[in-house]
C-alpha positions in Angstrom: -42.1 -49.4 -9.0 -44.0 -50.9 -11.9 -46.2 -53.9 -11.2 -45.6 -57.1 -13.0 -47.4 -57.4 -16.4 -50.2 -59.9 -16.7 -50.4 -62.1 -19.8 -53.6 -64.1 -20.4 -54.0 -67.2 -22.5 -57.4 -67.4 -24.1 -59.0 -69.7 -26.6 -61.6 -72.4 -27.1 -61.2 -75.7 -25.3 -58.6 -78.3 -26.3 -56.3 -75.9 -28.2 -53.4 -76.4 -25.7 -53.7 -73.4 -23.3 -52.7 -75.5 -20.2 -49.9 -77.1 -22.1 -48.5 -73.7 -23.1 -49.0 -72.4 -19.6 -46.9 -75.2 -18.2 -44.3 -74.6 -20.8 -44.1 -70.9 -20.0 -44.0 -71.3 -16.2 -42.7 -74.8 -15.8 -39.0 -74.1 -15.6 -39.5 -71.4 -13.0 -41.8 -73.5 -11.0 -39.3 -76.3 -10.9 -36.8 -74.1 -8.9 -39.5 -72.6 -6.6 -40.2 -74.1 -3.2 -43.3 -76.2 -3.6 -46.3 -75.2 -1.6 -48.4 -78.4 -0.8 -51.9 -78.3 -2.1 -51.5 -75.3 -4.4 -49.9 -76.5 -7.6 -52.7 -78.8 -8.9 -55.0 -77.1 -11.4 -53.3 -73.8 -10.8 -54.2 -71.1 -13.3 -51.6 -68.4 -12.6 -47.9 -68.3 -12.0 -44.8 -66.3 -12.7 -42.6 -66.5 -15.8 -39.6 -64.6 -17.1 -37.9 -64.2 -20.4 -35.0 -62.1 -21.3 -35.0 -60.7 -17.8 -38.6 -59.6 -17.9 -40.8 -61.1 -15.1 -44.5 -61.4 -15.8 -47.5 -63.3 -14.6 -49.2 -65.8 -16.9 -52.9 -66.7 -16.5 -54.4 -69.9 -18.0 -58.1 -69.8 -18.7 -58.1 -73.5 -19.3 -59.9 -74.1 -16.0 -63.1 -73.0 -17.7 -64.7 -76.1 -19.1 -67.3 -76.1 -21.9 -69.7 -79.0 -21.9 -71.3 -80.6 -25.0 -75.1 -80.5 -24.9 -76.7 -83.7 -23.5 -77.1 -86.4 -26.0 -74.2 -85.1 -28.1 -71.5 -87.6 -28.9 -69.4 -85.4 -31.1 -66.1 -84.9 -29.1 -64.2 -83.0 -31.8 -63.2 -79.5 -30.8 -66.1 -77.3 -31.4 -68.0 -79.1 -34.2 -71.3 -77.9 -35.4 -72.7 -77.7 -31.9 -70.1 -75.1 -31.0 -72.5 -72.2 -31.3 -74.1 -73.5 -28.0 -70.8 -72.7 -26.3 -70.6 -69.0 -27.4 -71.8 -67.5 -24.1 -69.2 -69.4 -22.0 -66.4 -68.7 -24.5 -67.3 -65.0 -24.6 -67.3 -64.7 -20.8 -63.9 -66.3 -20.6 -62.3 -64.2 -23.3 -63.9 -60.9 -22.2 -62.7 -61.1 -18.6 -59.2 -62.1 -19.7 -59.0 -59.2 -22.2 -60.2 -56.7 -19.6 -57.7 -57.6 -16.9 -54.6 -58.6 -18.9 -51.8 -56.3 -20.2 -51.2 -58.7 -23.2 -53.4 -61.5 -24.6 -52.2 -64.6 -26.3 -55.0 -66.2 -28.3 -54.4 -69.9 -28.8 -55.8 -71.7 -31.9 -55.5 -75.2 -33.2 -53.5 -75.2 -36.4 -54.7 -78.8 -37.2 -58.4 -77.8 -37.4 -58.3 -74.3 -38.9 -60.5 -71.4 -38.0 -63.7 -72.4 -36.1 -66.8 -70.5 -35.2 -65.6 -70.2 -31.7 -62.2 -68.8 -32.8 -64.1 -66.1 -34.7 -66.2 -65.3 -31.7 -63.1 -64.8 -29.5 -61.4 -62.7 -32.3 -64.5 -60.5 -32.4 -64.1 -59.7 -28.8 -60.4 -59.0 -29.1 -60.8 -56.7 -32.0 -62.9 -54.4 -29.8 -59.9 -53.7 -27.6 -57.7 -51.6 -29.8 -54.3 -50.7 -28.4 -53.9 -53.8 -26.3 -51.2 -56.2 -27.5 -52.7 -59.4 -28.9 -50.7 -62.3 -30.3 -52.0 -65.4 -32.0 -50.3 -68.7 -31.2 -51.2 -71.3 -33.7 -50.6 -74.5 -31.7 -49.9 -78.2 -32.5 -47.6 -77.3 -35.4 -45.6 -80.5 -35.6 -45.1 -80.8 -39.4 -44.1 -78.4 -42.2 -47.6 -78.8 -43.7 -49.3 -77.8 -40.5 -47.0 -74.8 -40.2 -48.3 -73.6 -43.6 -51.8 -74.0 -42.4 -51.0 -71.8 -39.3 -50.8 -68.7 -41.4 -54.5 -69.0 -42.3 -55.2 -67.5 -38.8 -54.1 -64.1 -40.1 -57.7 -64.1 -41.4 -58.9 -63.6 -37.8 -57.5 -60.1 -38.0 -56.4 -59.7 -34.4 -52.6 -59.9 -34.4 -49.3 -61.5 -35.5 -49.5 -65.3 -35.8 -46.8 -67.5 -34.3 -46.7 -71.2 -35.2 -45.8 -73.2 -32.1 -45.8 -76.6 -30.6 -46.6 -76.1 -26.9 -46.0 -79.8 -26.2 -42.6 -80.0 -27.9 -41.6 -76.3 -27.3 -41.1 -75.5 -31.0 -41.6 -71.8 -31.8 -42.3 -70.9 -28.1 -39.1 -68.9 -27.9 -40.2 -66.7 -30.8 -43.5 -66.2 -29.2 -41.9 -65.2 -25.9 -39.6 -62.7 -27.7 -42.8 -61.1 -29.2 -44.4 -61.0 -25.7 -41.4 -59.2 -24.2 -41.0 -56.8 -27.1 -44.7 -55.9 -26.9 -44.6 -55.4 -23.1 -41.5 -53.3 -23.2 -43.0 -51.2 -26.0 -46.0 -50.6 -23.8 -44.5 -50.1 -20.3 -46.9 -50.2 -17.3 -47.2 -47.1 -15.1 -45.1 -46.7 -12.0 -46.9 -47.3 -8.7 -46.3 -45.3 -5.6 -44.9 -47.1 -2.6 -45.8 -46.1 0.9 -44.6 -48.5 3.5 -46.3 -46.6 6.2 -49.7 -47.3 4.7 -51.5 -50.6 5.6 -53.1 -52.0 2.4 -55.7 -54.7 2.9 -57.1 -56.8 0.0 -60.5 -58.5 0.5 -60.5 -61.6 -1.7 -62.5 -64.8 -2.1 -64.8 -66.7 -4.2 -68.0 -65.1 -5.6 -70.8 -64.6 -3.2 -68.8 -65.1 0.0 -69.6 -61.5 1.3 -66.7 -59.4 0.1 -68.8 -56.4 -0.7 -70.8 -56.7 2.5 -67.6 -56.8 4.6 -66.2 -53.8 2.7 -69.3 -51.8 3.2 -69.5 -52.6 6.8 -65.9 -51.7 7.5 -66.4 -48.4 5.7 -69.7 -47.6 7.3 -68.4 -48.6 10.7 -65.5 -46.2 10.6 -67.5 -43.3 9.0 -64.3 -41.5 8.1 -63.7 -42.1 4.4 -60.7 -40.0 3.3 -61.1 -40.4 -0.5 -61.7 -42.9 -3.2 -58.3 -44.0 -4.8 -58.3 -45.3 -8.3 -56.7 -48.7 -8.3 -54.5 -50.3 -10.9 -57.0 -53.1 -11.4 -59.3 -52.1 -14.1 -62.9 -51.2 -12.9 -61.9 -51.5 -9.3 -61.9 -48.7 -6.8 -59.7 -48.6 -3.6 -61.0 -46.8 -0.6 -59.1 -45.2 2.3 -60.5 -45.0 5.8 -59.1 -43.7 9.1 -58.7 -46.3 11.8 -57.3 -45.3 15.2 -55.8 -42.2 13.6 -54.0 -44.1 10.8 -54.9 -44.4 7.2 -55.8 -47.8 5.9 -56.4 -48.6 2.2 -59.0 -51.2 1.4 -58.5 -53.0 -2.0 -61.9 -54.4 -3.1 -62.3 -57.3 -5.4 -66.0 -57.4 -5.2 -66.2 -56.9 -9.0 -65.3 -60.5 -9.5 -67.9 -62.2 -11.6 -70.7 -63.6 -9.7 -72.2 -67.0 -10.3 -74.9 -67.2 -13.0 -75.8 -69.3 -15.9 -72.2 -69.3 -17.1 -71.3 -71.5 -14.2 -68.7 -74.2 -15.3 -65.2 -72.9 -14.5 -66.0 -69.2 -14.2 -65.4 -69.3 -10.5 -61.8 -70.6 -11.0 -61.1 -67.8 -13.4 -62.1 -65.2 -10.9 -58.7 -65.7 -9.3 -57.3 -63.3 -11.9 -58.7 -60.2 -10.2 -57.9 -61.6 -6.8 -54.3 -61.9 -7.9 -54.1 -58.3 -8.9 -55.4 -57.3 -5.5 -53.0 -59.6 -3.7 -50.1 -58.2 -5.6 -50.9 -54.7 -4.4 -51.7 -55.5 -0.7 -49.7 -56.1 2.5 -52.4 -58.1 4.2 -55.0 -60.3 2.5 -58.4 -61.1 4.0 -59.4 -64.4 2.5 -63.2 -64.8 2.9 -64.5 -68.3 3.3 -68.2 -69.3 3.2 -69.0 -71.0 6.5 -71.9 -72.9 4.9 -69.8 -74.2 1.9 -66.7 -74.8 3.9 -63.2 -74.7 2.5 -63.1 -75.3 -1.3 -60.2 -76.0 -3.6 -60.5 -72.4 -4.9 -60.0 -71.1 -1.4 -56.8 -73.1 -1.2 -55.6 -71.9 -4.6 -56.1 -68.3 -3.6 -54.2 -68.9 -0.3 -51.4 -70.4 -2.2 -51.1 -67.3 -4.4 -51.0 -65.2 -1.3 -48.0 -67.2 0.0 -46.2 -67.1 -3.4 -46.6 -63.3 -3.4 -45.1 -63.2 0.2 -48.2 -61.4 1.6 -49.7 -61.8 5.0 -53.0 -63.5 5.4 -56.0 -63.6 7.7 -58.7 -66.3 7.2 -62.2 -64.8 7.6 -65.0 -67.3 7.9 -68.1 -65.4 6.9 -71.9 -66.2 7.3 -71.2 -67.7 10.7 -74.7 -66.6 11.8 -76.2 -68.9 9.1 -74.4 -72.1 10.1 -76.2 -74.5 12.4 -73.8 -74.8 15.4 -73.3 -76.7 18.6 -70.6 -76.3 21.2 -68.0 -78.2 19.1 -68.6 -76.5 15.8 -66.0 -73.8 16.0 -63.3 -76.2 17.1 -64.2 -78.6 14.3 -64.0 -75.8 11.8 -60.7 -74.6 13.2 -59.3 -78.1 12.7 -60.6 -78.1 9.1 -58.8 -74.8 8.5 -55.6 -76.2 10.0 -55.7 -79.3 7.7 -56.8 -77.5 4.5 -54.4 -74.7 4.9 -51.4 -76.6 6.4 -49.1 -74.8 4.0 -49.9 -71.4 5.6 -47.8 -69.9 8.4 -50.3 -70.3 11.3 -52.8 -67.7 10.0 -55.3 -66.2 12.5 -59.0 -67.1 11.8 -62.0 -65.0 12.5 -65.6 -66.2 12.5 -67.8 -63.3 11.5 -71.1 -62.3 10.0 -70.9 -59.4 7.6 -74.7 -59.3 7.7 -75.1 -58.9 11.4 -71.7 -57.4 12.2 -70.7 -60.2 14.5 -67.0 -59.9 15.3 -66.4 -57.6 12.4 -64.7 -55.1 14.8 -61.9 -57.7 15.1 -61.0 -57.6 11.4 -59.0 -54.4 11.2 -57.4 -55.1 14.6 -56.2 -58.5 13.4 -55.0 -57.2 10.0 -53.0 -54.4 11.7 -51.4 -56.9 14.1 -50.4 -59.1 11.3 -49.1 -56.2 9.3 -46.8 -55.1 12.1 -45.4 -58.7 12.1 -44.0 -57.9 8.7 -41.7 -55.2 10.1 -40.3 -57.2 13.1 -36.6 -57.6 13.0 -34.7 -60.3 15.0 -31.2 -59.3 16.3 -28.3 -61.1 14.6 -26.9 -62.4 17.8 -30.2 -64.2 18.6 -30.4 -65.7 15.2 -26.9 -67.1 15.3 -27.5 -68.6 18.7 -30.6 -70.2 17.3 -28.6 -71.4 14.2 -26.0 -73.2 16.3 -28.7 -74.8 18.5 -30.7 -75.9 15.5 -27.7 -77.5 13.8 -26.8 -79.4 17.0 -30.4 -80.6 17.4 -30.8 -81.6 13.8 -27.5 -81.7 11.7 -27.9 -80.9 8.0 -28.1 -83.9 5.7 -25.2 -85.1 3.6 -25.0 -85.5 -0.1 -22.5 -88.1 -1.0 -19.4 -87.2 1.0 -20.4 -83.5 1.4 -22.4 -82.0 4.2 -24.1 -78.7 4.3 -22.4 -76.2 6.6 -24.4 -73.2 8.0 -21.9 -70.5 8.7 -23.8 -67.4 9.6 -27.4 -66.1 9.7 -28.8 -62.6 9.6 -32.1 -60.8 8.8 -31.5 -58.6 5.8 -35.0 -57.2 5.1 -38.5 -56.7 6.5 -41.9 -56.5 4.7 -41.6 -59.4 4.1 -39.0 -60.7 6.5 -35.9 -62.1 4.6 -33.2 -64.2 6.3 -29.8 -64.8 4.7 -27.8 -67.9 5.4 -24.1 -68.1 4.6 -23.3 -71.7 3.7 -20.5 -73.7 2.1 -22.5 -74.9 -0.9 -26.1 -73.8 -1.8 -26.6 -77.0 -3.8 -26.6 -79.0 -0.5 -29.7 -77.1 0.8 -32.7 -79.4 0.7 -36.2 -78.2 0.8 -37.1 -80.2 3.9 -34.1 -78.7 5.8 -35.2 -75.2 4.6 -38.6 -75.9 6.2 -36.9 -77.0 9.4 -34.9 -73.8 9.6 -37.9 -71.7 8.9 -39.8 -73.4 11.8 -36.8 -72.8 14.0 -36.8 -69.1 13.2 -40.5 -68.9 14.0 -39.7 -70.1 17.6 -38.0 -66.8 18.1 -40.8 -64.8 16.6 -43.9 -66.5 15.1 -44.6 -64.0 12.3 -48.2 -65.0 12.6 -49.9 -65.3 9.2 -46.8 -63.9 7.5 -44.5 -65.8 5.1 -40.8 -65.4 5.5 -38.1 -65.8 2.9 -34.9 -67.7 3.3 -32.0 -67.0 1.1 -28.8 -69.0 0.9 -25.4 -67.6 -0.2 -22.3 -69.6 -0.8 -19.1 -68.8 1.1 -17.6 -67.1 -2.0 -20.7 -64.9 -2.2 -21.1 -65.2 -5.9 -24.7 -66.4 -6.0 -27.9 -66.7 -4.0 -30.4 -69.5 -3.9 
């Protein structure tokens, strides 16, 4: 099975990257169950065009600040040379990790020094598809100006208006054509192998935990080249079984290029999440739960992967007898959209409770393969409907006719109903909670599918 292609939007600030991102993924997001706390300021989501599904990454979260005392707010005026290190870092990471790059430029301002800096980086990556989207083309005159960007020498130029949608279809056609011309390699599937991704913000201890797990087991089978560029997977033997550890320790660490870089580190985490069964989300006990931690957890749920919360640096935190309970409550509140994930409080430095990490990950992984008998599910369905009848829409009421589990890894449950249009998100959530009374599927998302009586379509 080939993994989903990754398309990165790069460009200097204020050229419309976030607007184009919303345009590309907005329709799909509108029909996807919302996950509270994860949609604001998101930088990656799924899109599809002409039947091709791909991920889109917005680098707009990286902010570039004017030097103190500068009042000029025009996009990259004379002071833009001061922004070159930040711009370069943003573009370079996007280019390294993406399968196709869309460089956004502002057609109303022409080529700037920052555009040229980004183009210079892109020209070093021969063979990678690169498209130039000349944005803010709202008049014929501006459209003529857009073609000046061929002077950057990086790729075909597509005049667009991300805000109004003009020209975006032509751009997407080019994206699909380029990705289909350069297909991604097939990945081997092995459902018998537990794959664990270690993800989190920079400096939370991912490398330390990985090294401790590998050193503790002292039975490395072999290094396995991962599909994420410059990342290496490792296999260890744990209780006689092979476990693959997917490391994201190569995520850029904090440094002088601070503003926004941390948000963009989600890109590599997403690749690791996509290839894993269970995700270990490391949280810094001293910093507490951040928005970035919540974003990554949201991506785990959208990818239908299982999750374990790992609170690292527990040895550093000043504690009293109530500290762990207060922290558990914080986790519950901040991650209320997760399916009751287990939480471990460890120290990758001292080894405190690290022995529980693989045990917990294995238990959560086994949850993914649990199957509930159909008879039990339908008894539950009848009781759930009696306890809380489906809502009505006008004169129509949703009728739930039959329920079965149709897949594992992740678990998928199929409801046969009279009309899928009557299924409300809140009632879906109620039904999911009812299923979890039969089996909790701890830390594991489950998928609910609804099929109308005639069986012509799913929802």
